[in-house]
Structures are given as C-alpha cells and as structure tokens.
C-alpha positions as CSV (number, residue, x, y, z in Angstrom):
1,H,0.0,0.0,0.0
2,W,1.0,3.7,-0.7
3,T,0.9,5.9,2.3
4,G,2.5,9.1,1.0
5,L,-0.9,11.0,0.2
6,P,-1.6,14.6,1.5
7,Q,-3.5,14.8,4.8
8,P,-6.9,16.7,5.2
9,D,-5.3,19.3,7.5
10,Q,-3.2,20.4,4.5
11,G,-6.3,21.9,2.7
12,L,-6.6,19.0,0.2
13,P,-9.5,16.6,-0.4
14,P,-9.6,13.6,1.9
15,P,-7.0,11.0,1.1
16,L,-7.7,8.3,-1.2
17,S,-7.8,4.7,0.0
18,A,-4.7,2.7,-0.4
19,V,-4.2,1.7,-4.0
20,P,-3.4,-2.0,-4.1
21,V,-0.6,-3.0,-6.3
22,P,-1.9,-5.4,-8.8
23,W,-0.2,-8.6,-8.3
24,K,-0.6,-11.2,-11.0
25,S,-1.6,-14.4,-9.5
26,V,-0.2,-17.4,-11.2
27,G,-1.7,-20.6,-10.3
28,P,0.2,-23.9,-10.7
29,C,-0.8,-25.8,-13.7
30,K,-2.0,-29.2,-13.2
31,G,0.5,-31.6,-14.4
32,H,3.0,-28.9,-15.1
33,R,6.0,-27.9,-13.2
34,E,7.5,-24.5,-13.7
35,S,11.0,-24.2,-14.8
36,P,13.5,-22.1,-13.1
37,G,13.6,-19.7,-16.0
38,A,10.0,-19.1,-15.9
39,L,10.2,-18.3,-12.2
40,V,12.9,-15.7,-12.9
41,E,10.7,-14.0,-15.6
42,T,7.8,-13.9,-13.3
43,S,9.6,-12.4,-10.5
44,A,11.1,-9.7,-12.8
45,G,7.6,-8.8,-14.1
46,E,6.3,-8.5,-10.6
47,E,9.1,-6.2,-9.7
48,A,8.3,-4.0,-12.8
49,Q,4.6,-3.9,-11.8
50,G,5.6,-3.0,-8.3
51,E,7.6,0.0,-9.5
52,E,4.7,1.3,-11.8
53,G,2.0,1.3,-9.0
54,P,3.4,4.2,-6.8
55,A,4.1,6.4,-9.8
56,A,0.5,6.2,-11.0
57,A,-0.8,7.0,-7.5
58,Q,1.5,10.0,-7.3
59,L,0.2,11.2,-10.7
60,D,-3.4,10.9,-9.6
61,V,-2.6,12.9,-6.4
62,S,-1.0,15.7,-8.5
63,R,-4.0,15.8,-10.8
64,L,-6.3,16.1,-7.8
65,R,-4.1,18.7,-6.2
66,S,-4.1,20.9,-9.4
67,S,-7.8,20.4,-9.8
68,S,-8.4,21.5,-6.2
69,M,-6.2,24.6,-6.8
70,E,-8.1,25.5,-9.9
71,I,-11.4,25.2,-8.0
72,R,-10.1,27.3,-5.2
73,E,-8.9,30.0,-7.7
74,K,-12.2,30.0,-9.5
75,G,-14.1,30.2,-6.2
76,S,-11.8,33.0,-5.0
77,E,-12.4,34.9,-8.2
78,F,-16.1,34.4,-7.9
79,L,-16.2,35.5,-4.3
80,K,-14.1,38.6,-5.2
81,E,-16.5,39.5,-8.0
82,E,-19.4,39.1,-5.6
83,L,-17.7,41.1,-3.0
84,H,-16.9,43.9,-5.5
85,K,-20.5,43.9,-6.6
86,A,-21.7,44.1,-3.0
87,Q,-19.3,46.9,-2.3
88,K,-20.4,48.7,-5.4
89,E,-24.1,48.3,-4.4
90,L,-23.3,49.4,-0.9
91,K,-21.5,52.5,-2.2
92,L,-24.5,53.3,-4.3
93,K,-26.8,52.9,-1.4
94,D,-24.5,55.1,0.8
95,E,-24.6,57.8,-1.9
96,E,-28.4,57.5,-2.1
97,C,-28.7,57.7,1.7
98,E,-26.4,60.8,1.7
99,R,-28.4,62.4,-1.1
100,L,-31.7,61.7,0.7
101,S,-30.2,63.0,4.0
102,K,-29.2,66.2,2.2
103,V,-32.7,66.5,0.8
104,R,-34.2,66.0,4.2
105,E,-31.9,68.6,5.8
106,Q,-32.7,71.1,3.0
107,L,-36.4,70.5,3.5
108,E,-36.1,70.9,7.2
109,Q,-34.2,74.2,6.7
110,E,-36.8,75.4,4.2
111,L,-39.5,74.5,6.6
112,E,-37.8,76.3,9.5
113,E,-37.3,79.4,7.3
114,L,-40.9,79.3,6.1
115,T,-42.2,79.0,9.7
116,A,-40.0,81.9,10.8
117,S,-41.1,83.9,7.8
118,L,-44.8,83.2,8.5
119,F,-44.3,84.2,12.2
120,E,-42.5,87.3,11.2
121,E,-45.1,88.2,8.7
122,A,-47.9,87.6,11.2
123,H,-46.1,89.7,13.8
124,K,-45.6,92.4,11.2
125,M,-49.3,92.3,10.3
126,V,-50.2,92.6,13.9
127,R,-47.9,95.5,14.5
128,E,-49.2,97.3,11.3
129,A,-52.7,96.7,12.5
130,N,-52.0,98.1,15.9
131,V,-50.3,101.1,14.4
132,K,-53.2,101.7,12.0
133,Q,-55.6,101.3,14.9
134,A,-53.7,103.7,17.0
135,A,-53.5,106.2,14.1
136,S,-57.2,105.8,13.4
137,E,-58.1,106.4,17.0
138,K,-55.8,109.4,17.1
139,Q,-57.3,110.8,13.9
140,L,-60.8,110.1,15.2
141,K,-60.0,112.0,18.4
142,E,-58.4,114.9,16.5
143,A,-61.4,115.0,14.1
144,R,-63.8,115.1,17.0
145,G,-61.7,117.9,18.6
146,K,-61.7,119.8,15.3
147,I,-65.4,119.3,14.9
148,D,-66.0,120.7,18.4
149,M,-63.6,123.6,17.8
150,L,-65.2,124.4,14.4
151,Q,-68.7,124.3,15.9
152,A,-67.6,126.6,18.6
153,E,-65.9,128.9,16.1
154,V,-68.9,128.9,13.8
155,T,-71.1,129.8,16.8
156,A,-68.7,132.6,17.8
157,L,-68.4,133.7,14.2
158,K,-72.2,134.0,13.9
159,T,-72.2,136.1,17.0
160,L,-69.2,138.2,16.3
161,V,-69.0,138.8,12.5
162,I,-71.3,141.5,11.2
163,T,-73.3,140.1,8.3
164,S,-75.4,142.0,5.7
165,T,-77.9,140.6,3.2
166,P,-80.0,142.3,0.7
167,A,-83.1,141.4,2.6
168,S,-81.8,142.7,5.9
169,P,-78.9,145.2,5.2
170,N,-76.8,146.2,8.2
171,R,-77.0,149.9,8.5
172,E,-73.7,150.1,10.4
173,L,-71.9,148.7,7.4
174,H,-73.8,150.8,4.9
175,P,-74.1,154.4,6.3
176,Q,-75.6,155.5,3.0
177,L,-78.8,153.7,4.0
178,L,-79.3,156.0,7.0
179,S,-81.3,159.2,6.9
180,P,-79.3,162.4,6.3
181,T,-79.9,163.6,9.9
182,K,-78.6,160.3,11.2
183,A,-75.8,159.9,8.7
184,G,-74.4,163.4,9.2
185,P,-72.5,162.8,12.4
186,R,-71.2,159.4,11.2
187,K,-68.5,160.7,9.0
188,G,-65.3,158.8,8.9
189,H,-64.7,156.0,11.3
190,S,-67.4,154.1,13.1
191,R,-67.1,150.9,15.2
192,H,-69.4,148.2,16.4
193,K,-68.3,146.4,19.5
194,S,-69.5,142.8,20.0
195,T,-69.9,141.1,23.3
196,S,-66.4,139.6,23.3
197,S,-64.6,142.5,21.5
198,T,-63.5,140.2,18.7
199,L,-63.9,140.7,14.9
200,C,-64.9,144.4,15.1
201,P,-64.4,145.7,11.6
202,A,-63.6,149.4,11.2
203,L,-64.9,151.5,8.4
204,C,-61.9,153.4,7.2
205,P,-61.7,155.6,4.1
206,A,-59.3,154.9,1.3
207,A,-55.7,155.5,1.9
208,G,-54.6,159.0,1.3
209,H,-57.7,160.6,2.8
210,P,-57.7,162.2,6.2
211,L,-58.5,159.7,9.0
212,T,-60.7,160.8,11.8
213,A,-62.4,158.5,14.3
214,D,-63.5,158.8,17.9
215,R,-61.4,161.9,18.5
216,E,-58.1,160.2,17.7
217,G,-56.1,160.2,14.6
218,K,-54.8,157.0,12.9
219,E,-52.2,156.5,10.3
220,V,-51.1,153.3,8.6
221,D,-47.5,152.3,9.4
222,T,-46.1,151.3,6.0
223,T,-43.7,148.8,7.4
224,L,-46.2,147.0,9.5
225,F,-48.8,147.1,6.7
226,A,-46.3,145.6,4.2
227,E,-45.5,142.8,6.6
228,F,-49.2,142.1,7.1
229,Q,-49.8,142.2,3.4
230,A,-47.0,139.7,2.8
231,W,-48.5,137.4,5.5
232,R,-52.0,137.8,4.1
233,E,-51.0,136.5,0.7
234,S,-50.0,133.2,2.3
235,P,-51.5,133.0,5.8
236,T,-49.6,130.8,8.2
237,L,-49.2,130.4,11.9
238,D,-45.4,130.0,11.6
239,K,-43.7,132.2,14.1
240,T,-40.7,132.8,11.8
241,C,-42.6,135.0,9.3
242,P,-41.8,138.7,9.8
243,F,-45.4,139.7,10.7
244,L,-45.9,137.1,13.4
245,E,-42.3,137.3,14.6
246,R,-42.9,141.0,15.3
247,V,-46.3,140.3,17.0
248,Y,-44.7,137.6,19.2
249,R,-41.8,139.8,20.1
250,E,-43.7,143.0,20.9
251,D,-47.1,141.8,22.1
252,V,-47.7,138.0,22.6
253,G,-44.5,137.3,24.5
254,P,-44.7,140.2,27.0
255,C,-48.4,139.7,27.5
256,L,-48.0,136.1,28.5
257,D,-44.9,136.6,30.5
258,F,-46.1,135.9,34.1
259,T,-44.2,135.4,37.3
260,M,-44.6,131.7,37.2
261,R,-42.5,131.0,34.2
262,E,-43.1,127.3,33.9
263,L,-46.9,127.6,33.9
264,S,-46.6,130.6,31.6
265,A,-44.8,128.5,29.0
266,L,-47.6,125.9,29.3
267,V,-50.3,128.6,28.9
268,R,-48.5,130.0,25.8
269,A,-48.3,126.6,24.2
270,A,-51.9,125.9,24.9
271,V,-53.0,129.3,23.4
272,E,-50.9,128.6,20.3
273,D,-52.5,125.1,19.9
274,N,-56.0,126.4,20.7
275,T,-56.4,124.0,23.5
276,L,-56.8,126.4,26.5
277,T,-60.1,126.6,28.2
278,I,-61.3,129.4,30.6
279,E,-64.1,128.6,32.9
280,P,-65.9,130.7,35.5
281,V,-65.5,129.4,39.1
282,A,-68.8,128.0,40.3
283,S,-69.9,129.4,43.6
284,Q,-71.1,126.0,44.8
285,T,-70.8,122.5,43.3
286,P,-74.1,120.6,43.2
287,P,-74.1,117.6,45.5
288,T,-75.1,115.2,42.7
289,V,-72.1,116.1,40.5
290,K,-68.9,114.3,41.2
291,V,-65.9,116.5,40.8
292,A,-63.1,114.5,39.1
293,E,-60.7,117.3,38.1
294,V,-57.7,118.4,40.2
295,E,-57.7,121.8,41.6
296,C,-54.3,123.5,41.5
297,G,-53.9,126.4,43.9
298,S,-56.4,128.4,45.8
299,A,-59.3,130.6,44.7
300,N,-57.7,133.5,46.5
301,T,-54.3,133.2,44.8
302,C,-53.5,133.6,41.1
303,A,-51.6,130.6,39.8
304,L,-49.8,132.8,37.2
305,S,-48.8,135.9,39.1
306,G,-48.6,134.3,42.5
307,L,-50.5,137.3,44.0
308,A,-53.3,137.1,46.5
309,R,-56.3,138.0,44.4
310,V,-59.9,136.9,44.2
311,C,-60.0,134.5,41.3
312,R,-63.4,134.2,39.6
313,H,-62.1,132.1,36.7
314,R,-59.8,129.1,36.2
315,I,-58.0,127.7,33.2
316,R,-57.5,124.1,31.9
317,L,-54.7,123.2,29.5
318,G,-55.6,120.7,26.8
319,D,-57.1,117.4,28.0
320,S,-55.6,117.8,31.4
321,E,-57.9,117.5,34.4
322,S,-55.9,120.1,36.3
323,H,-57.4,123.5,36.8
324,Y,-55.5,126.7,37.7
325,Y,-57.2,129.7,39.3
326,I,-56.4,133.1,37.6
327,S,-57.0,136.7,38.6
328,P,-59.0,139.1,36.4
329,S,-55.8,140.8,35.2
330,S,-54.3,137.5,34.1
331,R,-57.6,136.5,32.5
332,A,-57.6,139.8,30.5
333,R,-54.1,139.2,29.3
334,I,-54.8,135.6,28.2
335,T,-58.1,136.7,26.6
336,A,-56.4,139.4,24.6
337,V,-53.9,137.0,23.1
338,C,-56.7,134.4,22.4
339,N,-58.7,137.1,20.6
340,F,-55.7,137.9,18.4
341,F,-55.0,134.2,17.5
342,T,-58.7,133.6,16.9
343,Y,-58.9,136.5,14.4
344,I,-55.7,135.4,12.4
345,R,-57.0,131.8,12.4
346,Y,-60.3,133.1,10.8
347,I,-58.2,135.0,8.2
348,Q,-56.1,131.8,7.5
349,Q,-59.3,129.8,7.1
350,G,-60.8,132.3,4.7
351,L,-63.7,133.3,7.0
352,V,-62.9,137.0,7.0
353,R,-63.8,138.6,3.6
354,Q,-62.7,142.2,4.0
355,D,-60.3,144.7,2.5
356,A,-56.7,144.2,3.6
357,E,-56.7,147.7,5.2
358,L,-59.7,146.9,7.3
359,M,-58.1,143.6,8.4
360,F,-54.9,145.4,9.3
361,W,-56.7,147.9,11.5
362,E,-58.5,145.1,13.3
363,V,-55.2,143.3,13.9
364,T,-53.8,146.6,15.2
365,R,-56.7,147.0,17.5
366,L,-56.2,143.5,18.9
367,R,-52.5,144.3,19.4
368,K,-53.6,147.4,21.3
369,E,-55.7,145.3,23.6
370,M,-52.8,143.0,24.3
371,S,-50.6,146.1,25.1
372,L,-53.2,147.5,27.5
373,A,-53.8,144.2,29.2
374,K,-50.0,143.8,29.5
375,L,-49.9,147.2,31.3
376,G,-52.6,146.1,33.7
377,F,-55.8,147.6,32.1
378,F,-58.8,145.3,32.0
379,P,-62.6,145.8,32.0
380,Q,-64.3,145.6,35.4
381,E,-66.6,142.6,35.8
382,A,-70.1,143.1,36.9
C-alpha cells in the first residue's frame, strides 16, 4: 500500500484509499512444473509492476491537487467578484442615503425658514394693524376735537361777525342807507363792539384821505402794513414769518410773561395750539355732581402771578384734568392773546372777507388790547 498521500489538514481533499498494487496471481498448472527460467521472468515482471504502482498513484494525487487549486482559484475569483458587486451596491446605497439626507436637511431648513417667515409676517401684520388702529383712534380723536372747535368757532363767528344781506342790510356797514340827519354825524370811522370784543371791523376811508375816528387820529404804518400784506397773501401760523415774529416779540411774549415761568410757558403753548379753556369758578358745586378734576392752587391766589387776588375764573390746559385759578388781570391778558389768535385763524381759514386795510386795523386794535392788558388795564366785571 502507498501511504505518501496529503493529509486533510493540508487543505486538500480527503486521502484516497490505499491503492493496491496489482499482483498477478499465477496458479500452478496441473501436471505442469514451472521451470527455473519461468520463475525468474515472473519475479522480474512482478518487480516492474511493483515499481509502476506508486508512480501512477502519485500522478493521480498531483492531478487532484491541481484540480483543487483551480477550483479554489475560481471560487476565490467568484467571491471577489461578488464582494466587488456588493461593495459597489453598498456604495451606491450610501450615496443615495447621503443624497436623501441632504434633501431631508434642505427640506427641514426650508420648513424652518418658512415657519420663521410666517411668524415674522404675522407679527408684522399685527404691528401694522396696531399702528393703524392707534393712528385711526388718534385721527378720530383729533377729528372730534376739530369738529367741536369748528362748531364753537362757527357759533362765535355767527355772534361776532357782522353780516349783511339784501333782505336785511346792516346799516352800520352801509351808512348811505341811514337818513341824512342820522348819517351826518357818522363821517369817517365808526365801530361796532361785539360782546367779546372780537372781529370788530372798522370803516376806514381809502388810503390818502384824512383819518378821523372817535377823537383820535390814525395813520397806517407802511412797514407793519407791508409785513401784514405779505403774511395775508399766504396766511400761516409759523412764528418765523416777519409779521408774526414781530407780534410775538412785541405783544404776545410780553403779554403772557407771568411770574410763574413754567406755567406761563404751558399757557402760551396751549394758546398757540388752541387747547386752552377758561371757565368761571362755580360758587357751589351741586351735590349730585362728582368733581373729578384736580384743583391746583387756591381761589384766593392767582396761579400765574402768585399774588393774592380773588379768582373768579380758572383755566384748563388741553385734555388735562388740572385747573388753575387766575385773577381778572391774568384773564384779561390771556383773553387778549386768544382774541388775536382767533382772528388770524379766521383769516387763515378764509372766513374773513374784507379789504386788507380793514383787516390790518382790526389786527392793530387787537394788538392794542394786548398792550393795554399787559400794562394792567382790563374791564371791570359786573
């Protein structure tokens, strides 16, 4: 038997079974005796056959070994191809996962930006709505205030402005309608005083004629009249224009310059804004009325001058609930300035339709009232 085959632990197929060496069996012939020569030949053939047996087995093992190596190489190549395919597919899947991950991140970012944009737009709309609501409420409040002011001004205008219609002509404005005996003594200047001394037009002759009125002479100051004419062409309440700048410097400022400077500045601002209210002091408050306003000062002390005076009026600035008691002299000074501003507002609004010279003399008269009030002259109250 041949025992030189590879073992299983060497990575080869299981060993083949022992290959028997073919021995030629020669049986003795009946009645025949082998010769010594034949025996020699037989032994030589057996030796040759014995030498050929191991060589053939070794050749078979070599063939099996080469076949096994070929199978292993082919299996290895197949496995490598499969591994390459799997790696390629895995790489493609990784790329696909990465692409989908990027798409997901992009969508999440767009969603966050869209959400933030929607919230910002919503907040913006809310802010705009609040601003518009506040502006509307402010405009409504201002409109109501203007309506109240216009109604009061119209009522005052109806009371103060002298009107004349063909059906009912005003004989004060048209002296030629009077009888000769009544019209005789009315040459020159005549005046009509209303209850509040506002809007009192003067009948003045044309420029260049002698001016005589109420035992006093009057002459137009060309500089003042030129400034008034320039202002009348484009009426404004701007204090920087020459006409109003002069009036502020010479009349309004000194007339409203009280001892209490801080309150004086507030009063001046309220007069300019047309938000100052003068009320008479009630002798007794009805028990059913609840007083909500704040009383500042005493009825026996003027809040503007600081002097001990009997105060029959009080002022209120704008929408404030605070009231300040004022003396008759302080009231006259404030009223004189208010009358001036009321008249120039009427001119600015186009409510006064008179000749420029008549307007100028009325403005001059109002300035005169401010000067007299500033010097301490005021009408006595009943």
